[in-house]
N, C-alpha and C positions, 0 to 999 in steps of 0.2 A: 523378489528373490525367493528361490525355493530352497528348502532345507536339503542339505547334502551331507555326505559323510564328513567327519572332522578333517580329513585330509584334502577335501575339495572346497574349503571355505573361500568365499570371494575376498578380494583385496580390501574391501571396506569394512572389515571386522574390527578395526582398531578401537572403536568405541566400546565394543564388547570386551576387549582385552582390558580396557580401563575399568569397566564395571567389575570384571572378575577379580581385579586386584584391589578393590576398595578396602578401606580399613574396617576392622570389626565395629568401630564406633559408628561408621556411616550406616551400617546395617540396622542400627537401633535409633539413629537420630534422624528425624524427618522434619525438624523445625524449619530449616531453610526452604525445603520443598513445600511444606505445608503453608507457608506464608503467602503463596500465590496460586494455590489450587483450590478446587472445591472440596467440601467436606467429604463428598463421595470418593473423590480421587485419593484423598488422604487415608480414608478408611481402607480402600483397596490396597494402597501401598503398605499400610500397617499390617494387613492380613498377609500380603505377599511376603513381607520381610519375616514373618513368623514361620514360613514354610521351610522344610528341609532344603539343603543346598541344591540337591538334584532337581527338586520341583521348582525352585526359584530360577535355576538355570534354564529349565524347559520353558517357563513362563517368559523369561527375558528374551529367549530366542523367538518365541511365538509373537511377542509384541514387536520385536525388531523386524521380523519377517512381514509384519502387517504394514510397514512403511514402504512407500514406493519412492526411494530416493532419486533425485534427478541425477542423470549421468554427469560425471565430472567433466568439466570443460578443460581440456589439456592444451597447453601451448604447443605450437608445432615442434618445439625442441623436445618436450616431454613425450609427444606422440612418437617421434623418431627414436627416442630412448627406449620406450616400451616395445616398439617393433624390433629394435636391435636385440633387446633381451629375450624376447620370444624366439627370435631366430637363433640365438645362441643356445637356448634350451632345445629347440627342435634339431639343431645340428649336433647335439650332445657335447657341446663345449663347456657347459656348466652342469653341476649336479644340483638337483632340487632337494629341498629339505622338507620332510613331512611336518605338518602343522604341530603334531604332538611334540616333536623335538624342539621346534621353535618355541612353543609355549613353555616347555620344561626349562629351556635356557633363559627365557624371560623371568620365570619364577625364581630360578637360582640367582640371577642378577639382583632381583628386587629383595630377596631374602638376605643378601649380603650387606645391604645398606642399612 
């Protein structure tokens, strides 16, 4: 995956969303993580968690971009659904929503709980 603008993020960013909304406690608690990784990895994590938010986000994106995820295997029904939705967008039947608006809506929803 190559880095793009925020409005052109690929569909598989859901794990990033989950990480972006972790609790403040998770940012300082590495016990569960540290129980199964090397001391070097724990040290790197501890140092990364001490970074400012913008630097942590950039680091998280760089690490995420370093993975080469296997393409999702979709059932024939899901493939048809995806093709149908793409066609709807191309015909102008539906309006797309910029990522920034989707993210803001998610944050508002989570803040209300």
